C-alpha positions, 0 to 999 in steps of 0.5 A: 278215717272216721270211727264206724257208726255202730248204733244210733238213737235219735231222741224224740224220734221213735225207733221201730227196729234195729236190724243187723245193719239198719236202724228204722225210725218212725217219722209219722207218714214216713220211715227213716232208714239209717245204715250203720257200719255194723257187719255180720258174718255167719249170722253174728254181728261183729263187735267192731264195724267197717267205717263208711260201709253204711254210706256205701250201702245207702248211696249205692241204693240211691244210685240204683233207685234213680237209675231204675225209676222208669222201670218200677216205682220205689219207696224213696221220698227224698233224693240223695242230695235233698236236705233233711226235714227240720226235725232231723237237722239236729242229727245231720252229722250222724245221718249224712250219706247214710239215711233214706226217708221212705214211704211206709210200704207193706213188705212182701213176705218173700225175698226176691233172689235172682241168680245169673251164676252158680254160687253159694247155696245154689251151687250146693243144691246143684251138686246134690240134685242138678237143681236150684230152688227146684229149677232143673239146670243143664248138666256139666255146670261148675262152680261160678258157671254163668247160667244159660238164663238168669233164674228167679229163686225166692226165699223165706224171710228169717228174723234170725239165722238164714233165709230158706230157699223155696220154690216159685210155687211156694212163693205163690202160696205165701204172697199169692199168684199175681204178686209172685208173678209181678215180683218175678218179672220185676226182679228179672228185669232189674237184674238183667238191666243192672248186670249189663250196666255193671259188666261195662264197669268191670263188675259181674253181678252173680246174684242179688236179692231184691225187696218189694212192698205194696204201697197203695196197692202197687208193687214197689221196690224197697229196702236196699238195692244191688249193694255189696250186702245184698249182692255177689259182686265179682271183678270181671277181669279175675273171673274163672269158672270152676272155683270161688271168685274174689268179691266186693263184700265180706270176703276179707271178714269171712277169710279171717274168721275161717283162718282163726277157726272161729266156731261161729257161735256168739260172741263174735271176735273183734276184727283186726285193723287190716281186715277192717281197712281192706273191707272198707276199701272193697266197699268203696271200690264197688261204689266207685266202679259202679257209679264212676264217682268217689264217695 
């Protein structure tokens, strides 16, 4: 297997930002988003990455963008199979299957989270107050319960650390009532369509995070879509309410870090080969199940 791509510079192409996973470059009228193989856990980036992870994130996003093109505009300027522009051809090997050329949309200042099942921070809040992001839920739900209806639970965007859950009224204050309503409607439509599709392929999408921006005044789907990094994917044939579920994401990484009693403070420890291999396999399995194709 190829070595993971952990960092990237493209001489002559200005880099705007280096995030936990993505490198963002300025192409003038467009942006180049490149998904590396970096992986983070507990707000720290691991020193070694997960080979092919960036390919899965990018190609799965391309798949969903194409599938949802009739539901909402997105920021893609080129398809997954389109050739790179001439100025990027010298870097074709590094960019292959892990890059997107996109419009310069202005991102909304909220994360658009949809939950269909009770897990993570939602489960923690429910145990305290029988609510999730201020939305009252029925009594008697257990960990991983399917909710009666999917709920829109926005969050703030944190440059460092965790995003913070907020109420819909707080989201309205941040982005305005009209945009908040548009984002909620689009998020719920996208989630419901994706959940039905994925369930037919043996995957439960428990929750997911969408990013939207404004391009020429129109709400536009941006960033990545319904990947193992932005979503909780559970194998449907192993689903049992009342306990945590196996998942197609960083589970092996988190389990390893808990097992070695890491204090969750930087620097993060290197991941052993078997954890890396299992995590790569899970990302690839999620892609293959959802798309019906091998990457």
